[in-house]
All heavy atoms as a GROMACS GRO file, in nm:
protein
  636
    1MET      N    1  13.442   8.396  14.660
    1MET     CA    2  13.310   8.445  14.685
    1MET      C    3  13.207   8.337  14.663
    1MET      O    4  13.107   8.333  14.732
    1MET     CB    5  13.282   8.563  14.592
    1MET     CG    6  13.234   8.681  14.667
    1MET     SD    7  13.235   8.837  14.578
    1MET     CE    8  13.148   8.806  14.431
    2ALA      N    9  13.230   8.250  14.569
    2ALA     CA   10  13.135   8.146  14.538
    2ALA      C   11  13.106   8.058  14.658
    2ALA      O   12  12.994   8.012  14.675
    2ALA     CB   13  13.186   8.061  14.422
    3ALA      N   14  13.204   8.037  14.743
    3ALA     CA   15  13.183   7.953  14.861
    3ALA      C   16  13.081   8.014  14.955
    3ALA      O   17  13.010   7.944  15.024
    3ALA     CB   18  13.315   7.932  14.934
    4PHE      N   19  13.072   8.146  14.959
    4PHE     CA   20  12.976   8.212  15.046
    4PHE      C   21  12.838   8.220  14.983
    4PHE      O   22  12.738   8.227  15.053
    4PHE     CB   23  13.022   8.356  15.077
    4PHE     CG   24  13.129   8.361  15.181
    4PHE    CD1   25  13.262   8.354  15.144
    4PHE    CD2   26  13.099   8.375  15.314
    4PHE    CE1   27  13.362   8.360  15.239
    4PHE    CE2   28  13.198   8.381  15.409
    4PHE     CZ   29  13.329   8.374  15.372
    5MET      N   30  12.828   8.221  14.853
    5MET     CA   31  12.701   8.244  14.787
    5MET      C   32  12.596   8.138  14.818
    5MET      O   33  12.480   8.167  14.820
    5MET     CB   34  12.720   8.259  14.638
    5MET     CG   35  12.783   8.388  14.602
    5MET     SD   36  12.773   8.417  14.426
    5MET     CE   37  12.837   8.580  14.418
    6GLY      N   38  12.638   8.017  14.840
    6GLY     CA   39  12.543   7.912  14.871
    6GLY      C   40  12.520   7.899  15.020
    6GLY      O   41  12.444   7.815  15.065
    7GLU      N   42  12.582   7.980  15.098
    7GLU     CA   43  12.578   7.970  15.242
    7GLU      C   44  12.453   8.036  15.298
    7GLU      O   45  12.414   8.144  15.256
    7GLU     CB   46  12.702   8.040  15.299
    7GLU     CG   47  12.722   8.020  15.446
    7GLU     CD   48  12.736   7.875  15.484
    7GLU    OE1   49  12.823   7.806  15.429
    7GLU    OE2   50  12.657   7.830  15.568
    8ASN      N   51  12.389   7.971  15.393
    8ASN     CA   52  12.269   8.025  15.456
    8ASN      C   53  12.300   8.108  15.578
    8ASN      O   54  12.213   8.176  15.631
    8ASN     CB   55  12.174   7.911  15.496
    8ASN     CG   56  12.112   7.847  15.374
    8ASN    OD1   57  12.085   7.914  15.275
    8ASN    ND2   58  12.088   7.718  15.380
    9ASP      N   59  12.420   8.105  15.626
    9ASP     CA   60  12.458   8.175  15.748
    9ASP      C   61  12.486   8.321  15.718
    9ASP      O   62  12.590   8.355  15.661
    9ASP     CB   63  12.580   8.107  15.809
    9ASP     CG   64  12.616   8.163  15.944
    9ASP    OD1   65  12.552   8.258  15.991
    9ASP    OD2   66  12.712   8.111  16.003
   10ASP      N   67  12.394   8.408  15.757
   10ASP     CA   68  12.407   8.552  15.728
   10ASP      C   69  12.532   8.613  15.790
   10ASP      O   70  12.587   8.707  15.736
   10ASP     CB   71  12.284   8.628  15.776
   10ASP     CG   72  12.161   8.600  15.692
   10ASP    OD1   73  12.174   8.541  15.582
   10ASP    OD2   74  12.050   8.639  15.733
   11SER      N   75  12.578   8.558  15.902
   11SER     CA   76  12.697   8.614  15.966
   11SER      C   77  12.820   8.598  15.876
   11SER      O   78  12.908   8.683  15.875
   11SER     CB   79  12.722   8.551  16.102
   11SER     OG   80  12.753   8.415  16.090
   12LYS      N   81  12.824   8.491  15.798
   12LYS     CA   82  12.937   8.472  15.706
   12LYS      C   83  12.932   8.573  15.592
   12LYS      O   84  13.036   8.621  15.546
   12LYS     CB   85  12.939   8.330  15.652
   12LYS     CG   86  12.979   8.229  15.757
   12LYS     CD   87  12.995   8.092  15.700
   12LYS     CE   88  13.038   7.995  15.810
   12LYS     NZ   89  13.062   7.862  15.758
   13VAL      N   90  12.813   8.607  15.549
   13VAL     CA   91  12.798   8.709  15.445
   13VAL      C   92  12.844   8.844  15.500
   13VAL      O   93  12.912   8.920  15.432
   13VAL     CB   94  12.653   8.715  15.393
   13VAL    CG1   95  12.636   8.830  15.294
   13VAL    CG2   96  12.614   8.583  15.328
   14GLU      N   97  12.809   8.871  15.625
   14GLU     CA   98  12.851   8.996  15.686
   14GLU      C   99  13.004   9.003  15.700
   14GLU      O  100  13.064   9.107  15.676
   14GLU     CB  101  12.785   9.014  15.823
   14GLU     CG  102  12.809   9.150  15.882
   14GLU     CD  103  12.725   9.176  16.005
   14GLU    OE1  104  12.637   9.096  16.039
   14GLU    OE2  105  12.750   9.281  16.068
   15VAL      N  106  13.066   8.892  15.735
   15VAL     CA  107  13.212   8.887  15.744
   15VAL      C  108  13.273   8.916  15.607
   15VAL      O  109  13.368   8.993  15.594
   15VAL     CB  110  13.260   8.750  15.798
   15VAL    CG1  111  13.410   8.733  15.777
   15VAL    CG2  112  13.223   8.736  15.944
   16MET      N  113  13.217   8.854  15.502
   16MET     CA  114  13.268   8.878  15.368
   16MET      C  115  13.252   9.025  15.330
   16MET      O  116  13.342   9.085  15.273
   16MET     CB  117  13.197   8.788  15.265
   16MET     CG  118  13.257   8.802  15.127
   16MET     SD  119  13.201   8.681  15.009
   16MET     CE  120  13.029   8.717  14.998
   17PHE      N  121  13.138   9.084  15.363
   17PHE     CA  122  13.115   9.226  15.336
   17PHE      C  123  13.224   9.311  15.401
   17PHE      O  124  13.282   9.399  15.338
   17PHE     CB  125  12.977   9.269  15.385
   17PHE     CG  126  12.947   9.414  15.361
   17PHE    CD1  127  12.893   9.456  15.241
   17PHE    CD2  128  12.975   9.510  15.457
   17PHE    CE1  129  12.866   9.590  15.217
   17PHE    CE2  130  12.949   9.644  15.434
   17PHE     CZ  131  12.895   9.684  15.314
   18LYS      N  132  13.253   9.282  15.527
   18LYS     CA  133  13.354   9.359  15.599
   18LYS      C  134  13.493   9.339  15.540
   18LYS      O  135  13.575   9.432  15.542
   18LYS     CB  136  13.352   9.323  15.747
   18LYS     CG  137  13.229   9.375  15.817
   18LYS     CD  138  13.224   9.335  15.963
   18LYS     CE  139  13.099   9.388  16.029
   18LYS     NZ  140  13.091   9.350  16.171
   19LEU      N  141  13.521   9.221  15.488
   19LEU     CA  142  13.650   9.198  15.421
   19LEU      C  143  13.662   9.281  15.294
   19LEU      O  144  13.769   9.332  15.261
   19LEU     CB  145  13.666   9.050  15.387
   19LEU     CG  146  13.692   8.956  15.503
   19LEU    CD1  147  13.686   8.811  15.455
   19LEU    CD2  148  13.825   8.986  15.570
   20ILE      N  149  13.552   9.294  15.223
   20ILE     CA  150  13.553   9.373  15.099
   20ILE      C  151  13.562   9.522  15.131
   20ILE      O  152  13.634   9.596  15.065
   20ILE     CB  153  13.428   9.344  15.014
   20ILE    CG1  154  13.424   9.196  14.974
   20ILE    CG2  155  13.424   9.433  14.890
   20ILE    CD1  156  13.294   9.153  14.910
   21ASP      N  157  13.489   9.566  15.233
   21ASP     CA  158  13.483   9.707  15.273
   21ASP      C  159  13.610   9.745  15.350
   21ASP      O  160  13.609   9.760  15.471
   21ASP     CB  161  13.357   9.731  15.358
   21ASP     CG  162  13.345   9.874  15.406
   21ASP    OD1  163  13.402   9.965  15.341
   21ASP    OD2  164  13.278   9.896  15.509
   22ARG      N  165  13.718   9.760  15.277
   22ARG     CA  166  13.850   9.781  15.338
   22ARG      C  167  13.859   9.908  15.422
   22ARG      O  168  13.929   9.910  15.522
   22ARG     CB  169  13.958   9.784  15.230
   22ARG     CG  170  13.968   9.657  15.148
   22ARG     CD  171  14.035   9.546  15.221
   22ARG     NE  172  14.173   9.585  15.246
   22ARG     CZ  173  14.255   9.516  15.319
   22ARG    NH1  174  14.218   9.404  15.373
   22ARG    NH2  175  14.379   9.557  15.339
   23ASN      N  176  13.791  10.014  15.383
   23ASN     CA  177  13.802  10.138  15.459
   23ASN      C  178  13.701  10.146  15.574
   23ASN      O  179  13.702  10.241  15.651
   23ASN     CB  180  13.794  10.262  15.369
   23ASN     CG  181  13.658  10.280  15.304
   23ASN    OD1  182  13.561  10.211  15.336
   23ASN    ND2  183  13.650  10.371  15.209
   24GLY      N  184  13.613  10.046  15.585
   24GLY     CA  185  13.522  10.037  15.699
   24GLY      C  186  13.411  10.140  15.702
   24GLY      O  187  13.353  10.164  15.808
   25ASN      N  188  13.378  10.198  15.587
   25ASN     CA  189  13.273  10.301  15.586
   25ASN      C  190  13.132  10.243  15.570
   25ASN      O  191  13.035  10.317  15.561
   25ASN     CB  192  13.300  10.406  15.477
   25ASN     CG  193  13.287  10.352  15.337
   25ASN    OD1  194  13.272  10.232  15.314
   25ASN    ND2  195  13.294  10.442  15.240
   26GLY      N  196  13.122  10.110  15.565
   26GLY     CA  197  12.990  10.046  15.555
   26GLY      C  198  12.937  10.039  15.414
   26GLY      O  199  12.819  10.008  15.393
   27LYS      N  200  13.023  10.067  15.317
   27LYS     CA  201  12.983  10.066  15.176
   27LYS      C  202  13.094  10.002  15.094
   27LYS      O  203  13.212  10.030  15.116
   27LYS     CB  204  12.959  10.207  15.124
   27LYS     CG  205  12.853  10.284  15.198
   27LYS     CD  206  12.848  10.427  15.148
   27LYS     CE  207  12.747  10.508  15.227
   27LYS     NZ  208  12.744  10.647  15.183
   28ILE      N  209  13.054   9.919  14.998
   28ILE     CA  210  13.152   9.863  14.905
   28ILE      C  211  13.165   9.958  14.788
   28ILE      O  212  13.066   9.992  14.723
   28ILE     CB  213  13.109   9.723  14.856
   28ILE    CG1  214  13.105   9.625  14.972
   28ILE    CG2  215  13.204   9.674  14.747
   28ILE    CD1  216  13.050   9.489  14.936
   29GLU      N  217  13.287  10.001  14.763
   29GLU     CA  218  13.316  10.088  14.651
   29GLU      C  219  13.371  10.004  14.536
   29GLU      O  220  13.414   9.892  14.556
   29GLU     CB  221  13.417  10.194  14.694
   29GLU     CG  222  13.364  10.278  14.810
   29GLU     CD  223  13.471  10.367  14.873
   29GLU    OE1  224  13.575  10.392  14.811
   29GLU    OE2  225  13.447  10.410  14.988
   30LYS      N  226  13.370  10.060  14.419
   30LYS     CA  227  13.416   9.986  14.300
   30LYS      C  228  13.555   9.927  14.318
   30LYS      O  229  13.578   9.810  14.289
   30LYS     CB  230  13.413  10.076  14.176
   30LYS     CG  231  13.276  10.115  14.132
   30LYS     CD  232  13.282  10.212  14.015
   30LYS     CE  233  13.145  10.264  13.983
   30LYS     NZ  234  13.147  10.360  13.873
   31ASP      N  235  13.648  10.008  14.363
   31ASP     CA  236  13.785   9.961  14.378
   31ASP      C  237  13.798   9.853  14.485
   31ASP      O  238  13.878   9.762  14.472
   31ASP     CB  239  13.880  10.078  14.409
   31ASP     CG  240  13.905  10.166  14.288
   31ASP    OD1  241  13.884  10.119  14.173
   31ASP    OD2  242  13.946  10.281  14.307
   32GLU      N  243  13.718   9.864  14.591
   32GLU     CA  244  13.721   9.762  14.695
   32GLU      C  245  13.672   9.628  14.640
   32GLU      O  246  13.731   9.524  14.668
   32GLU     CB  247  13.634   9.803  14.814
   32GLU     CG  248  13.691   9.919  14.893
   32GLU     CD  249  13.597   9.970  15.000
   32GLU    OE1  250  13.474   9.969  14.979
   32GLU    OE2  251  13.647  10.014  15.105
   33PHE      N  252  13.566   9.633  14.561
   33PHE     CA  253  13.515   9.510  14.501
   33PHE      C  254  13.616   9.450  14.406
   33PHE      O  255  13.646   9.331  14.412
   33PHE     CB  256  13.382   9.536  14.429
   33PHE     CG  257  13.325   9.413  14.364
   33PHE    CD1  258  13.273   9.311  14.440
   33PHE    CD2  259  13.326   9.399  14.227
   33PHE    CE1  260  13.221   9.197  14.381
   33PHE    CE2  261  13.275   9.285  14.166
   33PHE     CZ  262  13.222   9.184  14.244
   34ARG      N  263  13.674   9.532  14.321
   34ARG     CA  264  13.774   9.485  14.224
   34ARG      C  265  13.894   9.423  14.297
   34ARG      O  266  13.940   9.315  14.261
   34ARG     CB  267  13.821   9.601  14.137
   34ARG     CG  268  13.923   9.560  14.032
   34ARG     CD  269  13.990   9.678  13.964
   34ARG     NE  270  13.902   9.786  13.929
   34ARG     CZ  271  13.836   9.796  13.814
   34ARG    NH1  272  13.850   9.703  13.722
   34ARG    NH2  273  13.758   9.899  13.790
   35ASN      N  274  13.944   9.488  14.400
   35ASN     CA  275  14.060   9.438  14.474
   35ASN      C  276  14.029   9.306  14.544
   35ASN      O  277  14.112   9.215  14.545
   35ASN     CB  278  14.109   9.541  14.576
   35ASN     CG  279  14.171   9.661  14.510
   35ASN    OD1  280  14.218   9.655  14.396
   35ASN    ND2  281  14.169   9.774  14.579
   36PHE      N  282  13.910   9.295  14.602
   36PHE     CA  283  13.872   9.171  14.670
   36PHE      C  284  13.866   9.054  14.572
   36PHE      O  285  13.923   8.948  14.597
   36PHE     CB  286  13.736   9.188  14.739
   36PHE     CG  287  13.688   9.064  14.807
   36PHE    CD1  288  13.736   9.029  14.932
   36PHE    CD2  289  13.594   8.982  14.748
   36PHE    CE1  290  13.692   8.913  14.996
   36PHE    CE2  291  13.549   8.866  14.810
   36PHE     CZ  292  13.598   8.832  14.935
   37VAL      N  293  13.800   9.073  14.461
   37VAL     CA  294  13.788   8.966  14.361
   37VAL      C  295  13.926   8.929  14.308
   37VAL      O  296  13.957   8.811  14.292
   37VAL     CB  297  13.693   9.006  14.247
   37VAL    CG1  298  13.696   8.904  14.134
   37VAL    CG2  299  13.551   9.022  14.300
   38SER      N  300  14.010   9.026  14.287
   38SER     CA  301  14.144   9.001  14.236
   38SER      C  302  14.226   8.916  14.334
   38SER      O  303  14.293   8.822  14.294
   38SER     CB  304  14.215   9.134  14.210
   38SER     OG  305  14.348   9.114  14.170
   39LYS      N  306  14.217   8.950  14.463
   39LYS     CA  307  14.296   8.878  14.563
   39LYS      C  308  14.238   8.741  14.597
   39LYS      O  309  14.311   8.643  14.610
   39LYS     CB  310  14.308   8.961  14.690
   39LYS     CG  311  14.399   9.080  14.673
   39LYS     CD  312  14.407   9.162  14.798
   39LYS     CE  313  14.493   9.284  14.773
   39LYS     NZ  314  14.498   9.372  14.887
   40VAL      N  315  14.108   8.733  14.612
   40VAL     CA  316  14.045   8.609  14.658
   40VAL      C  317  14.018   8.511  14.544
   40VAL      O  318  14.047   8.392  14.555
   40VAL     CB  319  13.915   8.640  14.735
   40VAL    CG1  320  13.840   8.513  14.770
   40VAL    CG2  321  13.946   8.720  14.860
   41GLU      N  322  13.964   8.561  14.437
   41GLU     CA  323  13.927   8.475  14.324
   41GLU      C  324  14.036   8.466  14.219
   41GLU      O  325  14.026   8.389  14.125
   41GLU     CB  326  13.798   8.525  14.259
   41GLU     CG  327  13.676   8.525  14.350
   41GLU     CD  328  13.625   8.385  14.379
   41GLU    OE1  329  13.644   8.295  14.297
   41GLU    OE2  330  13.565   8.368  14.487
   42LYS      N  331  14.140   8.549  14.234
   42LYS     CA  332  14.251   8.552  14.138
   42LYS      C  333  14.203   8.584  13.997
   42LYS      O  334  14.247   8.526  13.899
   42LYS     CB  335  14.330   8.421  14.138
   42LYS     CG  336  14.377   8.376  14.274
   42LYS     CD  337  14.482   8.467  14.330
   42LYS     CE  338  14.538   8.410  14.459
   42LYS     NZ  339  14.564   8.504  14.560
   43VAL      N  340  14.108   8.678  13.989
   43VAL     CA  341  14.051   8.721  13.862
   43VAL      C  342  14.063   8.873  13.853
   43VAL      O  343  14.031   8.943  13.949
   43VAL     CB  344  13.901   8.681  13.853
   43VAL    CG1  345  13.837   8.739  13.729
   43VAL    CG2  346  13.886   8.530  13.858
   44ASN      N  347  14.111   8.921  13.741
   44ASN     CA  348  14.116   9.065  13.717
   44ASN      C  349  13.993   9.106  13.639
   44ASN      O  350  13.978   9.070  13.522
   44ASN     CB  351  14.243   9.103  13.641
   44ASN     CG  352  14.367   9.081  13.725
   44ASN    OD1  353  14.368   9.111  13.844
   44ASN    ND2  354  14.471   9.028  13.665
   45LEU      N  355  13.904   9.179  13.706
   45LEU     CA  356  13.780   9.222  13.642
   45LEU      C  357  13.803   9.344  13.554
   45LEU      O  358  13.880   9.433  13.590
   45LEU     CB  359  13.676   9.257  13.748
   45LEU     CG  360  13.630   9.144  13.840
   45LEU    CD1  361  13.531   9.200  13.943
   45LEU    CD2  362  13.566   9.032  13.761
   46SER      N  363  13.733   9.348  13.444
   46SER     CA  364  13.735   9.466  13.358
   46SER      C  365  13.648   9.574  13.422
   46SER      O  366  13.568   9.547  13.512
   46SER     CB  367  13.680   9.432  13.220
   46SER     OG  368  13.542   9.404  13.228
   47ASP      N  369  13.664   9.697  13.375
   47ASP     CA  370  13.579   9.806  13.424
   47ASP      C  371  13.432   9.774  13.400
   47ASP      O  372  13.347   9.804  13.485
   47ASP     CB  373  13.615   9.937  13.354
   47ASP     CG  374  13.750   9.992  13.396
   47ASP    OD1  375  13.804   9.947  13.501
   47ASP    OD2  376  13.803  10.078  13.325
   48GLU      N  377  13.403   9.711  13.288
   48GLU     CA  378  13.264   9.677  13.254
   48GLU      C  379  13.207   9.574  13.352
   48GLU      O  380  13.090   9.584  13.391
   48GLU     CB  381  13.254   9.624  13.111
   48GLU     CG  382  13.283   9.726  13.004
   48GLU     CD  383  13.432   9.751  12.981
   48GLU    OE1  384  13.516   9.665  13.018
   48GLU    OE2  385  13.466   9.859  12.927
   49GLU      N  386  13.288   9.477  13.392
   49GLU     CA  387  13.242   9.375  13.487
   49GLU      C  388  13.215   9.435  13.624
   49GLU      O  389  13.117   9.400  13.690
   49GLU     CB  390  13.343   9.261  13.497
   49GLU     CG  391  13.349   9.176  13.372
   49GLU     CD  392  13.467   9.081  13.371
   49GLU    OE1  393  13.579   9.122  13.407
   49GLU    OE2  394  13.444   8.965  13.332
   50VAL      N  395  13.301   9.526  13.666
   50VAL     CA  396  13.281   9.594  13.794
   50VAL      C  397  13.153   9.678  13.787
   50VAL      O  398  13.070   9.676  13.878
   50VAL     CB  399  13.402   9.682  13.832
   50VAL    CG1  400  13.373   9.766  13.954
   50VAL    CG2  401  13.525   9.595  13.853
   51GLU      N  402  13.137   9.751  13.678
   51GLU     CA  403  13.015   9.833  13.660
   51GLU      C  404  12.890   9.746  13.661
   51GLU      O  405  12.788   9.784  13.718
   51GLU     CB  406  13.023   9.913  13.529
   51GLU     CG  407  13.112  10.033  13.534
   51GLU     CD  408  13.065  10.140  13.631
   51GLU    OE1  409  12.942  10.158  13.650
   51GLU    OE2  410  13.152  10.206  13.690
   52GLU      N  411  12.897   9.631  13.598
   52GLU     CA  412  12.783   9.539  13.593
   52GLU      C  413  12.744   9.494  13.734
   52GLU      O  414  12.626   9.493  13.770
   52GLU     CB  415  12.816   9.418  13.507
   52GLU     CG  416  12.701   9.322  13.488
   52GLU     CD  417  12.739   9.206  13.397
   52GLU    OE1  418  12.815   9.226  13.301
   52GLU    OE2  419  12.691   9.095  13.425
   53PHE      N  420  12.843   9.458  13.815
   53PHE     CA  421  12.815   9.419  13.953
   53PHE      C  422  12.753   9.534  14.029
   53PHE      O  423  12.652   9.517  14.098
   53PHE     CB  424  12.941   9.371  14.025
   53PHE     CG  425  12.921   9.360  14.174
   53PHE    CD1  426  12.853   9.253  14.227
   53PHE    CD2  427  12.969   9.458  14.259
   53PHE    CE1  428  12.830   9.244  14.365
   53PHE    CE2  429  12.948   9.451  14.396
   53PHE     CZ  430  12.879   9.343  14.449
   54MET      N  431  12.814   9.651  14.018
   54MET     CA  432  12.765   9.768  14.092
   54MET      C  433  12.622   9.803  14.050
   54MET      O  434  12.538   9.832  14.136
   54MET     CB  435  12.858   9.887  14.074
   54MET     CG  436  12.997   9.868  14.132
   54MET     SD  437  13.004   9.836  14.310
   54MET     CE  438  12.964  10.000  14.373
   55LYS      N  439  12.596   9.800  13.922
   55LYS     CA  440  12.462   9.832  13.872
   55LYS      C  441  12.359   9.733  13.926
   55LYS      O  442  12.249   9.772  13.966
   55LYS     CB  443  12.461   9.832  13.719
   55LYS     CG  444  12.329   9.878  13.660
   55LYS     CD  445  12.332   9.870  13.509
   55LYS     CE  446  12.391   9.995  13.451
   55LYS     NZ  447  12.378  10.000  13.303
   56MET      N  448  12.396   9.605  13.929
   56MET     CA  449  12.305   9.502  13.977
   56MET      C  450  12.282   9.514  14.127
   56MET      O  451  12.169   9.504  14.176
   56MET     CB  452  12.361   9.364  13.946
   56MET     CG  453  12.278   9.249  14.001
   56MET     SD  454  12.358   9.089  13.984
   56MET     CE  455  12.506   9.111  14.080
   57ALA      N  456  12.388   9.537  14.204
   57ALA     CA  457  12.381   9.534  14.350
   57ALA      C  458  12.336   9.666  14.411
   57ALA      O  459  12.269   9.667  14.515
   57ALA     CB  460  12.515   9.494  14.407
   58ASP      N  461  12.370   9.778  14.350
   58ASP     CA  462  12.342   9.911  14.404
   58ASP      C  463  12.199   9.952  14.371
   58ASP      O  464  12.174  10.031  14.280
   58ASP     CB  465  12.442  10.012  14.349
   58ASP     CG  466  12.415  10.153  14.397
   58ASP    OD1  467  12.352  10.170  14.503
   58ASP    OD2  468  12.458  10.247  14.327
   59THR      N  469  12.104   9.901  14.448
   59THR     CA  470  11.963   9.923  14.415
   59THR      C  471  11.914  10.063  14.448
   59THR      O  472  11.815  10.107  14.392
   59THR     CB  473  11.873   9.818  14.484
   59THR    OG1  474  11.896   9.822  14.625
   59THR    CG2  475  11.904   9.679  14.431
   60ASN      N  476  11.983  10.135  14.538
   60ASN     CA  477  11.937  10.270  14.569
   60ASN      C  478  12.007  10.376  14.484
   60ASN      O  479  11.977  10.495  14.494
   60ASN     CB  480  11.949  10.302  14.718
   60ASN     CG  481  12.092  10.315  14.766
   60ASN    OD1  482  12.188  10.309  14.689
   60ASN    ND2  483  12.107  10.330  14.896
   61GLY      N  484  12.102  10.334  14.400
   61GLY     CA  485  12.164  10.423  14.304
   61GLY      C  486  12.262  10.524  14.360
   61GLY      O  487  12.293  10.623  14.294
   62ASP      N  488  12.316  10.499  14.481
   62ASP     CA  489  12.409  10.597  14.538
   62ASP      C  490  12.554  10.576  14.497
   62ASP      O  491  12.643  10.650  14.538
   62ASP     CB  492  12.397  10.601  14.691
   62ASP     CG  493  12.444  10.473  14.759
   62ASP    OD1  494  12.478  10.375  14.689
   62ASP    OD2  495  12.446  10.471  14.884
   63GLY      N  496  12.580  10.471  14.415
   63GLY     CA  497  12.715  10.446  14.368
   63GLY      C  498  12.795  10.353  14.456
   63GLY      O  499  12.912  10.326  14.428
   64PHE      N  500  12.733  10.302  14.563
   64PHE     CA  501  12.798  10.211  14.656
   64PHE      C  502  12.705  10.093  14.683
   64PHE      O  503  12.586  10.100  14.657
   64PHE     CB  504  12.828  10.281  14.789
   64PHE     CG  505  12.909  10.406  14.774
   64PHE    CD1  506  12.847  10.530  14.776
   64PHE    CD2  507  13.046  10.400  14.759
   64PHE    CE1  508  12.920  10.646  14.762
   64PHE    CE2  509  13.121  10.516  14.744
   64PHE     CZ  510  13.058  10.639  14.747
   65VAL      N  511  12.761   9.988  14.742
   65VAL     CA  512  12.680   9.873  14.782
   65VAL      C  513  12.688   9.862  14.934
   65VAL      O  514  12.796   9.841  14.990
   65VAL     CB  515  12.730   9.742  14.716
   65VAL    CG1  516  12.649   9.623  14.765
   65VAL    CG2  517  12.724   9.754  14.565
   66ASP      N  518  12.574   9.884  15.001
   66ASP     CA  519  12.572   9.871  15.146
   66ASP      C  520  12.542   9.725  15.184
   66ASP      O  521  12.520   9.641  15.098
   66ASP     CB  522  12.474   9.969  15.210
   66ASP     CG  523  12.329   9.946  15.171
   66ASP    OD1  524  12.289   9.829  15.147
   66ASP    OD2  525  12.253  10.045  15.165
   67LEU      N  526  12.542   9.698  15.312
   67LEU     CA  527  12.527   9.560  15.359
   67LEU      C  528  12.394   9.499  15.315
   67LEU      O  529  12.390   9.384  15.268
   67LEU     CB  530  12.540   9.553  15.512
   67LEU     CG  531  12.530   9.415  15.575
   67LEU    CD1  532  12.633   9.319  15.518
   67LEU    CD2  533  12.544   9.425  15.726
   68ASN      N  534  12.284   9.574  15.325
   68ASN     CA  535  12.154   9.521  15.283
   68ASN      C  536  12.152   9.490  15.134
   68ASN      O  537  12.099   9.387  15.093
   68ASN     CB  538  12.041   9.618  15.319
   68ASN     CG  539  12.013   9.620  15.468
   68ASN    OD1  540  12.034   9.523  15.538
   68ASN    ND2  541  11.967   9.734  15.515
   69GLU      N  542  12.209   9.578  15.055
   69GLU     CA  543  12.215   9.554  14.910
   69GLU      C  544  12.300   9.431  14.881
   69GLU      O  545  12.268   9.351  14.792
   69GLU     CB  546  12.272   9.676  14.838
   69GLU     CG  547  12.178   9.795  14.839
   69GLU     CD  548  12.243   9.922  14.789
   69GLU    OE1  549  12.365   9.942  14.811
   69GLU    OE2  550  12.171  10.003  14.727
   70PHE      N  551  12.408   9.414  14.956
   70PHE     CA  552  12.496   9.300  14.937
   70PHE      C  553  12.423   9.169  14.970
   70PHE      O  554  12.430   9.072  14.894
   70PHE     CB  555  12.620   9.317  15.025
   70PHE     CG  556  12.731   9.220  14.996
   70PHE    CD1  557  12.798   9.222  14.876
   70PHE    CD2  558  12.767   9.126  15.092
   70PHE    CE1  559  12.902   9.132  14.850
   70PHE    CE2  560  12.870   9.037  15.067
   70PHE     CZ  561  12.937   9.040  14.947
   71PHE      N  562  12.351   9.167  15.082
   71PHE     CA  563  12.269   9.051  15.118
   71PHE      C  564  12.171   9.018  15.006
   71PHE      O  565  12.158   8.904  14.964
   71PHE     CB  566  12.189   9.076  15.246
   71PHE     CG  567  12.260   9.038  15.372
   71PHE    CD1  568  12.295   9.135  15.465
   71PHE    CD2  569  12.290   8.905  15.401
   71PHE    CE1  570  12.358   9.101  15.582
   71PHE    CE2  571  12.353   8.870  15.519
   71PHE     CZ  572  12.388   8.969  15.610
   72ASN      N  573  12.100   9.121  14.960
   72ASN     CA  574  11.999   9.100  14.855
   72ASN      C  575  12.062   9.049  14.726
   72ASN      O  576  12.005   8.962  14.659
   72ASN     CB  577  11.920   9.229  14.830
   72ASN     CG  578  11.831   9.265  14.945
   72ASN    OD1  579  11.790   9.179  15.024
   72ASN    ND2  580  11.801   9.392  14.958
   73CYS      N  581  12.177   9.101  14.692
   73CYS     CA  582  12.247   9.057  14.572
   73CYS      C  583  12.283   8.909  14.580
   73CYS      O  584  12.261   8.833  14.485
   73CYS     CB  585  12.372   9.142  14.552
   73CYS     SG  586  12.472   9.095  14.411
   74LEU      N  587  12.335   8.867  14.695
   74LEU     CA  588  12.372   8.728  14.710
   74LEU      C  589  12.250   8.636  14.713
   74LEU      O  590  12.253   8.525  14.660
   74LEU     CB  591  12.457   8.708  14.837
   74LEU     CG  592  12.595   8.771  14.834
   74LEU    CD1  593  12.670   8.742  14.963
   74LEU    CD2  594  12.675   8.725  14.714
   75LYS      N  595  12.140   8.685  14.771
   75LYS     CA  596  12.016   8.607  14.771
   75LYS      C  597  11.966   8.585  14.628
   75LYS      O  598  11.921   8.476  14.593
   75LYS     CB  599  11.908   8.674  14.853
   75LYS     CG  600  11.930   8.664  15.001
   75LYS     CD  601  11.820   8.737  15.077
   75LYS     CE  602  11.851   8.740  15.226
   75LYS     NZ  603  11.751   8.818  15.299
   76GLN      N  604  11.976   8.688  14.545
   76GLN     CA  605  11.936   8.674  14.404
   76GLN      C  606  12.023   8.573  14.333
   76GLN      O  607  11.975   8.495  14.252
   76GLN     CB  608  11.945   8.809  14.331
   76GLN     CG  609  11.839   8.906  14.370
   76GLN     CD  610  11.859   9.041  14.301
   76GLN    OE1  611  11.963   9.069  14.243
   76GLN    NE2  612  11.758   9.125  14.310
   77LYS      N  613  12.153   8.574  14.363
   77LYS     CA  614  12.245   8.480  14.300
   77LYS      C  615  12.214   8.337  14.340
   77LYS      O  616  12.230   8.245  14.262
   77LYS     CB  617  12.391   8.512  14.338
   77LYS     CG  618  12.445   8.635  14.272
   77LYS     CD  619  12.473   8.605  14.128
   77LYS     CE  620  12.544   8.721  14.062
   77LYS     NZ  621  12.561   8.698  13.920
   78ARG      N  622  12.169   8.318  14.465
   78ARG     CA  623  12.134   8.184  14.513
   78ARG      C  624  12.006   8.134  14.450
   78ARG      O  625  11.988   8.016  14.434
   78ARG     CB  626  12.112   8.185  14.665
   78ARG     CG  627  12.236   8.196  14.744
   78ARG     CD  628  12.200   8.184  14.890
   78ARG     NE  629  12.278   8.280  14.966
   78ARG     CZ  630  12.248   8.322  15.085
   78ARG    NH1  631  12.141   8.280  15.146
   78ARG    NH2  632  12.325   8.408  15.147
   79GLY      N  633  11.916   8.231  14.422
   79GLY     CA  634  11.784   8.210  14.383
   79GLY      C  635  11.736   8.120  14.286
   79GLY      O  636  11.650   8.052  14.274
   0.00000   0.00000   0.00000
């Protein structure tokens, strides 16, 4: 994920979002995020770490991270 965070090309961020969103519903769920990080970054996140990401990224509070929230989250990380 770190390789994408410094990237200015929004299409690459969208590709990463789609890779994380395994069921294709347009929302990143907790388990999807955990599985992606585990496979790509080879890191096993704790429940607390997943919750921290979701709380930070899920700005509308619906329990999921949509594409706009994901873009905004990565922009903050670059910031």
